[in-house]
PyMOL Python script that loads the backbone (N, CA, C, O; Angstrom):
from pymol import cmd

cmd.read_pdbstr("""\
ATOM      1  N   MET A   1       0.859  -1.175   0.000  1.00  0.00           N
ATOM      2  CA  MET A   1       0.000   0.000   0.000  1.00  0.00           C
ATOM      3  C   MET A   1       0.900   1.233   0.000  1.00  0.00           C
ATOM      4  O   MET A   1       1.861   1.307   0.767  1.00  0.00           O
ATOM      5  N   ASP A   2       0.593   2.175  -0.843  1.00  0.00           N
ATOM      6  CA  ASP A   2       1.387   3.394  -0.963  1.00  0.00           C
ATOM      7  C   ASP A   2       0.811   4.467  -0.043  1.00  0.00           C
ATOM      8  O   ASP A   2      -0.173   5.127  -0.376  1.00  0.00           O
ATOM      9  N   LYS A   3       1.435   4.627   1.110  1.00  0.00           N
ATOM     10  CA  LYS A   3       0.940   5.597   2.093  1.00  0.00           C
ATOM     11  C   LYS A   3       1.078   7.026   1.596  1.00  0.00           C
ATOM     12  O   LYS A   3       0.314   7.897   2.010  1.00  0.00           O
ATOM     13  N   THR A   4       2.031   7.281   0.722  1.00  0.00           N
ATOM     14  CA  THR A   4       2.185   8.621   0.162  1.00  0.00           C
ATOM     15  C   THR A   4       0.955   8.997  -0.663  1.00  0.00           C
ATOM     16  O   THR A   4       0.448  10.114  -0.559  1.00  0.00           O
ATOM     17  N   LEU A   5       0.481   8.061  -1.482  1.00  0.00           N
ATOM     18  CA  LEU A   5      -0.716   8.326  -2.287  1.00  0.00           C
ATOM     19  C   LEU A   5      -1.947   8.501  -1.406  1.00  0.00           C
ATOM     20  O   LEU A   5      -2.773   9.378  -1.656  1.00  0.00           O
ATOM     21  N   LEU A   6      -2.070   7.669  -0.375  1.00  0.00           N
ATOM     22  CA  LEU A   6      -3.216   7.809   0.532  1.00  0.00           C
ATOM     23  C   LEU A   6      -3.173   9.140   1.270  1.00  0.00           C
ATOM     24  O   LEU A   6      -4.206   9.778   1.469  1.00  0.00           O
ATOM     25  N   ASN A   7      -1.990   9.553   1.670  1.00  0.00           N
ATOM     26  CA  ASN A   7      -1.835  10.850   2.336  1.00  0.00           C
ATOM     27  C   ASN A   7      -2.223  11.977   1.390  1.00  0.00           C
ATOM     28  O   ASN A   7      -2.935  12.901   1.784  1.00  0.00           O
ATOM     29  N   GLN A   8      -1.763  11.910   0.152  1.00  0.00           N
ATOM     30  CA  GLN A   8      -2.098  12.924  -0.847  1.00  0.00           C
ATOM     31  C   GLN A   8      -3.604  12.942  -1.104  1.00  0.00           C
ATOM     32  O   GLN A   8      -4.210  14.012  -1.169  1.00  0.00           O
ATOM     33  N   PHE A   9      -4.205  11.769  -1.250  1.00  0.00           N
ATOM     34  CA  PHE A   9      -5.643  11.666  -1.494  1.00  0.00           C
ATOM     35  C   PHE A   9      -6.438  12.279  -0.346  1.00  0.00           C
ATOM     36  O   PHE A   9      -7.372  13.046  -0.580  1.00  0.00           O
ATOM     37  N   GLN A  10      -6.082  11.952   0.876  1.00  0.00           N
ATOM     38  CA  GLN A  10      -6.792  12.473   2.048  1.00  0.00           C
ATOM     39  C   GLN A  10      -6.708  13.991   2.110  1.00  0.00           C
ATOM     40  O   GLN A  10      -7.666  14.651   2.513  1.00  0.00           O
ATOM     41  N   ASN A  11      -5.585  14.538   1.720  1.00  0.00           N
ATOM     42  CA  ASN A  11      -5.372  15.971   1.869  1.00  0.00           C
ATOM     43  C   ASN A  11      -5.736  16.784   0.632  1.00  0.00           C
ATOM     44  O   ASN A  11      -5.354  17.948   0.516  1.00  0.00           O
ATOM     45  N   GLU A  12      -6.466  16.177  -0.283  1.00  0.00           N
ATOM     46  CA  GLU A  12      -7.069  16.866  -1.433  1.00  0.00           C
ATOM     47  C   GLU A  12      -8.586  16.794  -1.251  1.00  0.00           C
ATOM     48  O   GLU A  12      -9.224  15.905  -1.815  1.00  0.00           O
ATOM     49  N   PRO A  13      -9.176  17.707  -0.479  1.00  0.00           N
ATOM     50  CA  PRO A  13     -10.582  17.567  -0.096  1.00  0.00           C
ATOM     51  C   PRO A  13     -11.562  17.506  -1.267  1.00  0.00           C
ATOM     52  O   PRO A  13     -12.559  16.789  -1.187  1.00  0.00           O
ATOM     53  N   PHE A  14     -11.308  18.232  -2.338  1.00  0.00           N
ATOM     54  CA  PHE A  14     -12.247  18.214  -3.464  1.00  0.00           C
ATOM     55  C   PHE A  14     -12.215  16.854  -4.172  1.00  0.00           C
ATOM     56  O   PHE A  14     -13.256  16.323  -4.560  1.00  0.00           O
ATOM     57  N   VAL A  15     -11.027  16.309  -4.332  1.00  0.00           N
ATOM     58  CA  VAL A  15     -10.884  14.997  -4.960  1.00  0.00           C
ATOM     59  C   VAL A  15     -11.492  13.926  -4.049  1.00  0.00           C
ATOM     60  O   VAL A  15     -12.264  13.082  -4.504  1.00  0.00           O
ATOM     61  N   ARG A  16     -11.144  13.966  -2.784  1.00  0.00           N
ATOM     62  CA  ARG A  16     -11.632  12.976  -1.820  1.00  0.00           C
ATOM     63  C   ARG A  16     -13.155  12.957  -1.777  1.00  0.00           C
ATOM     64  O   ARG A  16     -13.765  11.890  -1.838  1.00  0.00           O
ATOM     65  N   GLU A  17     -13.759  14.110  -1.673  1.00  0.00           N
ATOM     66  CA  GLU A  17     -15.221  14.176  -1.585  1.00  0.00           C
ATOM     67  C   GLU A  17     -15.881  13.770  -2.901  1.00  0.00           C
ATOM     68  O   GLU A  17     -16.955  13.169  -2.895  1.00  0.00           O
ATOM     69  N   ALA A  18     -15.244  14.097  -4.032  1.00  0.00           N
ATOM     70  CA  ALA A  18     -15.796  13.687  -5.326  1.00  0.00           C
ATOM     71  C   ALA A  18     -15.794  12.163  -5.454  1.00  0.00           C
ATOM     72  O   ALA A  18     -16.763  11.580  -5.939  1.00  0.00           O
ATOM     73  N   VAL A  19     -14.721  11.526  -5.026  1.00  0.00           N
ATOM     74  CA  VAL A  19     -14.643  10.064  -5.084  1.00  0.00           C
ATOM     75  C   VAL A  19     -15.677   9.445  -4.147  1.00  0.00           C
ATOM     76  O   VAL A  19     -16.394   8.522  -4.535  1.00  0.00           O
ATOM     77  N   LYS A  20     -15.754   9.940  -2.941  1.00  0.00           N
ATOM     78  CA  LYS A  20     -16.724   9.413  -1.975  1.00  0.00           C
ATOM     79  C   LYS A  20     -18.150   9.591  -2.498  1.00  0.00           C
ATOM     80  O   LYS A  20     -18.952   8.659  -2.443  1.00  0.00           O
ATOM     81  N   ASP A  21     -18.465  10.769  -2.999  1.00  0.00           N
ATOM     82  CA  ASP A  21     -19.805  11.029  -3.538  1.00  0.00           C
ATOM     83  C   ASP A  21     -20.126  10.118  -4.720  1.00  0.00           C
ATOM     84  O   ASP A  21     -21.256   9.648  -4.856  1.00  0.00           O
ATOM     85  N   PHE A  22     -19.128   9.868  -5.577  1.00  0.00           N
ATOM     86  CA  PHE A  22     -19.338   8.984  -6.719  1.00  0.00           C
ATOM     87  C   PHE A  22     -19.652   7.564  -6.250  1.00  0.00           C
ATOM     88  O   PHE A  22     -20.601   6.946  -6.734  1.00  0.00           O
ATOM     89  N   PHE A  23     -18.862   7.046  -5.312  1.00  0.00           N
ATOM     90  CA  PHE A  23     -19.118   5.703  -4.770  1.00  0.00           C
ATOM     91  C   PHE A  23     -20.530   5.604  -4.210  1.00  0.00           C
ATOM     92  O   PHE A  23     -21.266   4.669  -4.523  1.00  0.00           O
ATOM     93  N   LEU A  24     -20.899   6.560  -3.391  1.00  0.00           N
ATOM     94  CA  LEU A  24     -22.204   6.499  -2.731  1.00  0.00           C
ATOM     95  C   LEU A  24     -23.352   6.686  -3.725  1.00  0.00           C
ATOM     96  O   LEU A  24     -24.404   6.067  -3.568  1.00  0.00           O
ATOM     97  N   ALA A  25     -23.169   7.522  -4.733  1.00  0.00           N
ATOM     98  CA  ALA A  25     -24.212   7.708  -5.746  1.00  0.00           C
ATOM     99  C   ALA A  25     -24.416   6.427  -6.552  1.00  0.00           C
ATOM    100  O   ALA A  25     -25.552   6.063  -6.856  1.00  0.00           O
ATOM    101  N   GLU A  26     -23.333   5.745  -6.899  1.00  0.00           N
ATOM    102  CA  GLU A  26     -23.453   4.480  -7.628  1.00  0.00           C
ATOM    103  C   GLU A  26     -24.150   3.432  -6.763  1.00  0.00           C
ATOM    104  O   GLU A  26     -24.954   2.643  -7.260  1.00  0.00           O
ATOM    105  N   MET A  27     -23.842   3.427  -5.483  1.00  0.00           N
ATOM    106  CA  MET A  27     -24.508   2.487  -4.579  1.00  0.00           C
ATOM    107  C   MET A  27     -25.992   2.807  -4.464  1.00  0.00           C
ATOM    108  O   MET A  27     -26.822   1.901  -4.402  1.00  0.00           O
ATOM    109  N   ASP A  28     -26.325   4.090  -4.434  1.00  0.00           N
ATOM    110  CA  ASP A  28     -27.738   4.481  -4.368  1.00  0.00           C
ATOM    111  C   ASP A  28     -28.497   4.008  -5.602  1.00  0.00           C
ATOM    112  O   ASP A  28     -29.641   3.566  -5.496  1.00  0.00           O
ATOM    113  N   LYS A  29     -27.861   4.099  -6.782  1.00  0.00           N
ATOM    114  CA  LYS A  29     -28.506   3.615  -8.006  1.00  0.00           C
ATOM    115  C   LYS A  29     -28.782   2.117  -7.910  1.00  0.00           C
ATOM    116  O   LYS A  29     -29.878   1.656  -8.228  1.00  0.00           O
ATOM    117  N   LEU A  30     -27.783   1.369  -7.470  1.00  0.00           N
ATOM    118  CA  LEU A  30     -27.942  -0.075  -7.332  1.00  0.00           C
ATOM    119  C   LEU A  30     -29.009  -0.417  -6.291  1.00  0.00           C
ATOM    120  O   LEU A  30     -29.810  -1.330  -6.488  1.00  0.00           O
ATOM    121  N   ALA A  31     -29.011   0.323  -5.188  1.00  0.00           N
ATOM    122  CA  ALA A  31     -30.007   0.080  -4.139  1.00  0.00           C
ATOM    123  C   ALA A  31     -31.420   0.310  -4.676  1.00  0.00           C
ATOM    124  O   ALA A  31     -32.325  -0.479  -4.407  1.00  0.00           O
ATOM    125  N   LEU A  32     -31.603   1.371  -5.421  1.00  0.00           N
ATOM    126  CA  LEU A  32     -32.917   1.671  -5.981  1.00  0.00           C
ATOM    127  C   LEU A  32     -33.368   0.584  -6.964  1.00  0.00           C
ATOM    128  O   LEU A  32     -34.530   0.175  -6.962  1.00  0.00           O
ATOM    129  N   GLU A  33     -32.446   0.129  -7.793  1.00  0.00           N
ATOM    130  CA  GLU A  33     -32.774  -0.969  -8.710  1.00  0.00           C
ATOM    131  C   GLU A  33     -33.223  -2.207  -7.934  1.00  0.00           C
ATOM    132  O   GLU A  33     -34.206  -2.854  -8.294  1.00  0.00           O
ATOM    133  N   ARG A  34     -32.494  -2.526  -6.872  1.00  0.00           N
ATOM    134  CA  ARG A  34     -32.847  -3.708  -6.089  1.00  0.00           C
ATOM    135  C   ARG A  34     -34.169  -3.537  -5.347  1.00  0.00           C
ATOM    136  O   ARG A  34     -34.933  -4.492  -5.211  1.00  0.00           O
ATOM    137  N   VAL A  35     -34.437  -2.344  -4.876  1.00  0.00           N
ATOM    138  CA  VAL A  35     -35.712  -2.094  -4.190  1.00  0.00           C
ATOM    139  C   VAL A  35     -36.862  -2.309  -5.156  1.00  0.00           C
ATOM    140  O   VAL A  35     -37.843  -2.975  -4.826  1.00  0.00           O
ATOM    141  N   TYR A  36     -36.738  -1.740  -6.361  1.00  0.00           N
ATOM    142  CA  TYR A  36     -37.813  -1.873  -7.344  1.00  0.00           C
ATOM    143  C   TYR A  36     -37.997  -3.314  -7.824  1.00  0.00           C
ATOM    144  O   TYR A  36     -39.096  -3.710  -8.214  1.00  0.00           O
ATOM    145  N   SER A  37     -36.931  -4.082  -7.791  1.00  0.00           N
ATOM    146  CA  SER A  37     -37.065  -5.490  -8.204  1.00  0.00           C
ATOM    147  C   SER A  37     -37.321  -6.404  -7.001  1.00  0.00           C
ATOM    148  O   SER A  37     -37.291  -7.630  -7.112  1.00  0.00           O
ATOM    149  N   ARG A  38     -37.571  -5.774  -5.854  1.00  0.00           N
ATOM    150  CA  ARG A  38     -37.833  -6.491  -4.598  1.00  0.00           C
ATOM    151  C   ARG A  38     -36.670  -7.414  -4.210  1.00  0.00           C
ATOM    152  O   ARG A  38     -36.875  -8.494  -3.656  1.00  0.00           O
ATOM    153  N   GLY A  39     -35.464  -6.968  -4.510  1.00  0.00           N
ATOM    154  CA  GLY A  39     -34.272  -7.741  -4.172  1.00  0.00           C
ATOM    155  C   GLY A  39     -33.757  -7.392  -2.781  1.00  0.00           C
ATOM    156  O   GLY A  39     -34.241  -6.470  -2.125  1.00  0.00           O
ATOM    157  N   ASP A  40     -32.776  -8.149  -2.364  1.00  0.00           N
ATOM    158  CA  ASP A  40     -32.159  -7.935  -1.055  1.00  0.00           C
ATOM    159  C   ASP A  40     -31.189  -6.757  -1.129  1.00  0.00           C
ATOM    160  O   ASP A  40     -30.352  -6.693  -2.029  1.00  0.00           O
ATOM    161  N   THR A  41     -31.302  -5.840  -0.193  1.00  0.00           N
ATOM    162  CA  THR A  41     -30.441  -4.664  -0.176  1.00  0.00           C
ATOM    163  C   THR A  41     -29.488  -4.645   1.020  1.00  0.00           C
ATOM    164  O   THR A  41     -28.770  -3.666   1.220  1.00  0.00           O
ATOM    165  N   GLN A  42     -29.474  -5.706   1.808  1.00  0.00           N
ATOM    166  CA  GLN A  42     -28.613  -5.740   2.998  1.00  0.00           C
ATOM    167  C   GLN A  42     -27.137  -5.568   2.637  1.00  0.00           C
ATOM    168  O   GLN A  42     -26.409  -4.850   3.322  1.00  0.00           O
ATOM    169  N   SER A  43     -26.696  -6.226   1.560  1.00  0.00           N
ATOM    170  CA  SER A  43     -25.282  -6.125   1.179  1.00  0.00           C
ATOM    171  C   SER A  43     -24.906  -4.692   0.794  1.00  0.00           C
ATOM    172  O   SER A  43     -23.774  -4.264   1.020  1.00  0.00           O
ATOM    173  N   ILE A  44     -25.845  -3.960   0.217  1.00  0.00           N
ATOM    174  CA  ILE A  44     -25.574  -2.568  -0.157  1.00  0.00           C
ATOM    175  C   ILE A  44     -25.434  -1.715   1.103  1.00  0.00           C
ATOM    176  O   ILE A  44     -24.558  -0.854   1.179  1.00  0.00           O
ATOM    177  N   ALA A  45     -26.289  -1.952   2.080  1.00  0.00           N
ATOM    178  CA  ALA A  45     -26.179  -1.232   3.352  1.00  0.00           C
ATOM    179  C   ALA A  45     -24.847  -1.536   4.024  1.00  0.00           C
ATOM    180  O   ALA A  45     -24.205  -0.640   4.572  1.00  0.00           O
ATOM    181  N   ASP A  46     -24.432  -2.797   3.984  1.00  0.00           N
ATOM    182  CA  ASP A  46     -23.149  -3.182   4.564  1.00  0.00           C
ATOM    183  C   ASP A  46     -21.990  -2.506   3.841  1.00  0.00           C
ATOM    184  O   ASP A  46     -21.055  -2.016   4.476  1.00  0.00           O
ATOM    185  N   ALA A  47     -22.053  -2.480   2.511  1.00  0.00           N
ATOM    186  CA  ALA A  47     -20.988  -1.858   1.719  1.00  0.00           C
ATOM    187  C   ALA A  47     -20.916  -0.359   1.983  1.00  0.00           C
ATOM    188  O   ALA A  47     -19.827   0.210   2.058  1.00  0.00           O
ATOM    189  N   ARG A  48     -22.069   0.277   2.124  1.00  0.00           N
ATOM    190  CA  ARG A  48     -22.079   1.716   2.416  1.00  0.00           C
ATOM    191  C   ARG A  48     -21.391   1.987   3.752  1.00  0.00           C
ATOM    192  O   ARG A  48     -20.631   2.946   3.885  1.00  0.00           O
ATOM    193  N   GLU A  49     -21.660   1.140   4.732  1.00  0.00           N
ATOM    194  CA  GLU A  49     -21.025   1.289   6.039  1.00  0.00           C
ATOM    195  C   GLU A  49     -19.502   1.135   5.924  1.00  0.00           C
ATOM    196  O   GLU A  49     -18.750   1.876   6.557  1.00  0.00           O
ATOM    197  N   VAL A  50     -19.061   0.182   5.121  1.00  0.00           N
ATOM    198  CA  VAL A  50     -17.627  -0.012   4.912  1.00  0.00           C
ATOM    199  C   VAL A  50     -17.011   1.232   4.273  1.00  0.00           C
ATOM    200  O   VAL A  50     -15.958   1.695   4.712  1.00  0.00           O
ATOM    201  N   ILE A  51     -17.651   1.771   3.252  1.00  0.00           N
ATOM    202  CA  ILE A  51     -17.131   2.967   2.577  1.00  0.00           C
ATOM    203  C   ILE A  51     -17.046   4.141   3.544  1.00  0.00           C
ATOM    204  O   ILE A  51     -16.036   4.845   3.579  1.00  0.00           O
ATOM    205  N   GLU A  52     -18.092   4.355   4.322  1.00  0.00           N
ATOM    206  CA  GLU A  52     -18.073   5.442   5.310  1.00  0.00           C
ATOM    207  C   GLU A  52     -16.909   5.246   6.287  1.00  0.00           C
ATOM    208  O   GLU A  52     -16.206   6.199   6.623  1.00  0.00           O
ATOM    209  N   ASN A  53     -16.713   4.009   6.738  1.00  0.00           N
ATOM    210  CA  ASN A  53     -15.631   3.726   7.690  1.00  0.00           C
ATOM    211  C   ASN A  53     -14.250   3.898   7.070  1.00  0.00           C
ATOM    212  O   ASN A  53     -13.316   4.322   7.750  1.00  0.00           O
ATOM    213  N   VAL A  54     -14.112   3.574   5.792  1.00  0.00           N
ATOM    214  CA  VAL A  54     -12.840   3.758   5.104  1.00  0.00           C
ATOM    215  C   VAL A  54     -12.453   5.236   5.087  1.00  0.00           C
ATOM    216  O   VAL A  54     -11.301   5.586   5.341  1.00  0.00           O
ATOM    217  N   PHE A  55     -13.413   6.091   4.788  1.00  0.00           N
ATOM    218  CA  PHE A  55     -13.103   7.518   4.736  1.00  0.00           C
ATOM    219  C   PHE A  55     -12.822   8.086   6.131  1.00  0.00           C
ATOM    220  O   PHE A  55     -12.039   9.027   6.263  1.00  0.00           O
ATOM    221  N   ILE A  56     -13.439   7.537   7.153  1.00  0.00           N
ATOM    222  CA  ILE A  56     -13.131   7.936   8.533  1.00  0.00           C
ATOM    223  C   ILE A  56     -11.706   7.518   8.873  1.00  0.00           C
ATOM    224  O   ILE A  56     -10.942   8.295   9.445  1.00  0.00           O
ATOM    225  N   THR A  57     -11.353   6.282   8.516  1.00  0.00           N
ATOM    226  CA  THR A  57     -10.004   5.783   8.784  1.00  0.00           C
ATOM    227  C   THR A  57      -8.955   6.589   8.037  1.00  0.00           C
ATOM    228  O   THR A  57      -7.905   6.903   8.597  1.00  0.00           O
ATOM    229  N   LEU A  58      -9.222   6.930   6.781  1.00  0.00           N
ATOM    230  CA  LEU A  58      -8.299   7.777   6.024  1.00  0.00           C
ATOM    231  C   LEU A  58      -8.046   9.091   6.756  1.00  0.00           C
ATOM    232  O   LEU A  58      -6.903   9.533   6.878  1.00  0.00           O
ATOM    233  N   LYS A  59      -9.113   9.705   7.237  1.00  0.00           N
ATOM    234  CA  LYS A  59      -8.966  10.975   7.948  1.00  0.00           C
ATOM    235  C   LYS A  59      -8.140  10.796   9.214  1.00  0.00           C
ATOM    236  O   LYS A  59      -7.256  11.602   9.503  1.00  0.00           O
ATOM    237  N   GLU A  60      -8.425   9.755   9.957  1.00  0.00           N
ATOM    238  CA  GLU A  60      -7.707   9.517  11.212  1.00  0.00           C
ATOM    239  C   GLU A  60      -6.226   9.239  10.990  1.00  0.00           C
ATOM    240  O   GLU A  60      -5.391   9.666  11.786  1.00  0.00           O
ATOM    241  N   GLU A  61      -5.894   8.530   9.920  1.00  0.00           N
ATOM    242  CA  GLU A  61      -4.507   8.130   9.706  1.00  0.00           C
ATOM    243  C   GLU A  61      -3.682   9.085   8.856  1.00  0.00           C
ATOM    244  O   GLU A  61      -2.462   9.146   9.007  1.00  0.00           O
ATOM    245  N   PHE A  62      -4.330   9.835   7.960  1.00  0.00           N
ATOM    246  CA  PHE A  62      -3.569  10.615   6.989  1.00  0.00           C
ATOM    247  C   PHE A  62      -3.904  12.106   6.943  1.00  0.00           C
ATOM    248  O   PHE A  62      -3.413  12.805   6.058  1.00  0.00           O
ATOM    249  N   ASP A  63      -4.704  12.604   7.848  1.00  0.00           N
ATOM    250  CA  ASP A  63      -5.074  14.023   7.821  1.00  0.00           C
ATOM    251  C   ASP A  63      -3.872  14.879   8.221  1.00  0.00           C
ATOM    252  O   ASP A  63      -3.323  14.716   9.310  1.00  0.00           O
ATOM    253  N   LYS A  64      -3.470  15.787   7.337  1.00  0.00           N
ATOM    254  CA  LYS A  64      -2.301  16.624   7.610  1.00  0.00           C
ATOM    255  C   LYS A  64      -2.554  17.601   8.750  1.00  0.00           C
ATOM    256  O   LYS A  64      -1.606  18.108   9.350  1.00  0.00           O
ATOM    257  N   ASN A  65      -3.821  17.871   9.058  1.00  0.00           N
ATOM    258  CA  ASN A  65      -4.138  18.792  10.139  1.00  0.00           C
ATOM    259  C   ASN A  65      -4.307  18.084  11.482  1.00  0.00           C
ATOM    260  O   ASN A  65      -4.630  18.710  12.492  1.00  0.00           O
ATOM    261  N   LYS A  66      -4.085  16.781  11.478  1.00  0.00           N
ATOM    262  CA  LYS A  66      -4.217  16.005  12.701  1.00  0.00           C
ATOM    263  C   LYS A  66      -3.146  16.443  13.680  1.00  0.00           C
ATOM    264  O   LYS A  66      -1.988  16.639  13.311  1.00  0.00           O
ATOM    265  N   GLU A  67      -3.547  16.593  14.927  1.00  0.00           N
ATOM    266  CA  GLU A  67      -2.581  16.980  15.952  1.00  0.00           C
ATOM    267  C   GLU A  67      -1.613  15.831  16.182  1.00  0.00           C
ATOM    268  O   GLU A  67      -2.005  14.670  16.296  1.00  0.00           O
ATOM    269  N   LYS A  68      -0.333  16.192  16.245  1.00  0.00           N
ATOM    270  CA  LYS A  68       0.706  15.197  16.518  1.00  0.00           C
ATOM    271  C   LYS A  68       0.801  15.012  18.029  1.00  0.00           C
ATOM    272  O   LYS A  68       0.660  15.975  18.784  1.00  0.00           O
ATOM    273  N   PRO A  69       1.040  13.771  18.475  1.00  0.00           N
ATOM    274  CA  PRO A  69       1.191  13.556  19.910  1.00  0.00           C
ATOM    275  C   PRO A  69       2.396  14.327  20.442  1.00  0.00           C
ATOM    276  O   PRO A  69       3.450  14.380  19.808  1.00  0.00           O
ATOM    277  N   VAL A  70       2.221  14.913  21.599  1.00  0.00           N
ATOM    278  CA  VAL A  70       3.294  15.669  22.229  1.00  0.00           C
ATOM    279  C   VAL A  70       4.212  14.682  22.934  1.00  0.00           C
ATOM    280  O   VAL A  70       3.759  13.818  23.685  1.00  0.00           O
ATOM    281  N   GLN A  71       5.511  14.823  22.681  1.00  0.00           N
ATOM    282  CA  GLN A  71       6.464  13.946  23.322  1.00  0.00           C
ATOM    283  C   GLN A  71       7.170  14.685  24.433  1.00  0.00           C
ATOM    284  O   GLN A  71       7.552  15.846  24.283  1.00  0.00           O
ATOM    285  N   ASN A  72       7.337  14.015  25.533  1.00  0.00           N
ATOM    286  CA  ASN A  72       8.069  14.581  26.653  1.00  0.00           C
ATOM    287  C   ASN A  72       9.547  14.442  26.359  1.00  0.00           C
ATOM    288  O   ASN A  72      10.054  13.331  26.207  1.00  0.00           O
ATOM    289  N   LEU A  73      10.239  15.566  26.279  1.00  0.00           N
ATOM    290  CA  LEU A  73      11.654  15.550  25.895  1.00  0.00           C
ATOM    291  C   LEU A  73      12.586  15.380  27.078  1.00  0.00           C
ATOM    292  O   LEU A  73      13.802  15.415  26.890  1.00  0.00           O
ATOM    293  N   ARG A  74      12.092  15.204  28.251  1.00  0.00           N
ATOM    294  CA  ARG A  74      12.949  15.011  29.431  1.00  0.00           C
ATOM    295  C   ARG A  74      13.439  13.617  29.546  1.00  0.00           C
ATOM    296  O   ARG A  74      14.169  13.295  30.484  1.00  0.00           O
TER     297      ARG A  74
END
""", "prot")
cmd.dss("prot")
cmd.show_as("cartoon", "prot")
cmd.util.cbc("prot")
cmd.orient("prot")
């Protein structure tokens, strides 16, 4: 995994949000198709939760504005 690319992706808010919005919009289309065909939508709900959690994890691990832990220099 290229942490440099993930760091760059996280710190480009317009790109990050565009990708997230695209993923979720495509999932919404699939969910609507399944609802109309009376199909199971549980897997789509699960996938949406995974996507939301991925973007939370990206922020926690790669946000350039994240406070760095203070180290005691003594």
